N, C-alpha and C positions, 0 to 999 in steps of 0.2 A: 541669365547667364553672363552675360557681359559685363556687367556691373559685379558681380562676384570677383571674375577676375582681373578686371582692374583694380578691386578691393585687394586680391594678394600679388599683383604687379609692385601696388605701391604701400601696402601692409607689410609683409612676409619680409624684405630684405630689410626692413630700417624696425627691426624689435625691441629696441631700446624706447622708441616715442620721441625721441629730442633729436634725433640727427638727421635730415636731410635725405629723401629718400635715393638710396641706390639700386643700380643693378645687381643681383646676385653671381658674384663671378664663379662660375663653375666651369672648369672642362680645364682644354690644353694651356690656356697661361695661368691657369692658377698651379699647374705642377701637380696637385696633390693627390693622392689616391681616392678610390673611392669611398672606402673606408674614413680616411680624415673628413674628407666630405659632409659624410653622412651624420659623423660625429659633432662635426661643428652646427650645421643643420639640425641636429638633435639638442645641442646647447643652448642654439639660437630660440627655437619653443620653448624650450624649456624655461627660458629669460622674459619671454613675451608671455607667459605664462606666471613669473613671478612677479613681473611688473605688474599685472592686470589684479593680481590675488592684492599686490601690496595698496593700490591703488582703489582698491574696495574696501580694505582694511580704515586706511586712511579717511575715508567719504564716512566711513560707519563710525569710526573716532571722532567725526564733527572738524577735519582740518577744513581748511582751504582748497578742495578739488572739486573742480567742476563735475555735474552728474554725466555731459556728455563726453568727458575725459574717459572718465568710468567707464562708458556703454560703449565706447571706441576701441579700447584696450580689453574688453571682456570680446568686442566682435573678433579682433585683429587674432586672439587669442584663439577661438574657435576656426579661424582660418585655417591658421599653423597649424593645427590639431588636426584638423580636417583633410591639409596635404600630407600631412606624414603621415596620417591612415591607407593614404591613397597611395603614397610613395612603398609603404610596407603591401599593401595589395598586389601592384605593380610587380614588386622584386619579387612576391612569394608566385604570384602567374610564370614569371618569365623563367624562376628556378621549376616547377612543375613543367613546362613546356622541354628545358633541358633535359630534365630526367628522363622525360616519355619519349625523345628523340633516342636516348642511349638506349632504350630496352628493346 
């Protein structure tokens, strides 16, 4: 599990693949709302998936793309999707908790 969390911390903030790893700035210093932050994260996950798809397409077309880059991009996209799914599950769980408190 430690390896997976290390991959998340290194891969998710760097969704473009070519930038240096940086922390995901979420919180008070952002000044943005939860909705804006969620939209940004979803867009970054979508960009990661698009980047992985582009590498697969280029590799299949015979362009100069290394296999390890294709595999790493696919793994990053999978981890990002797993993170979004867990985020969704936690939001639904919190919503259900709030609704049950109001009853």
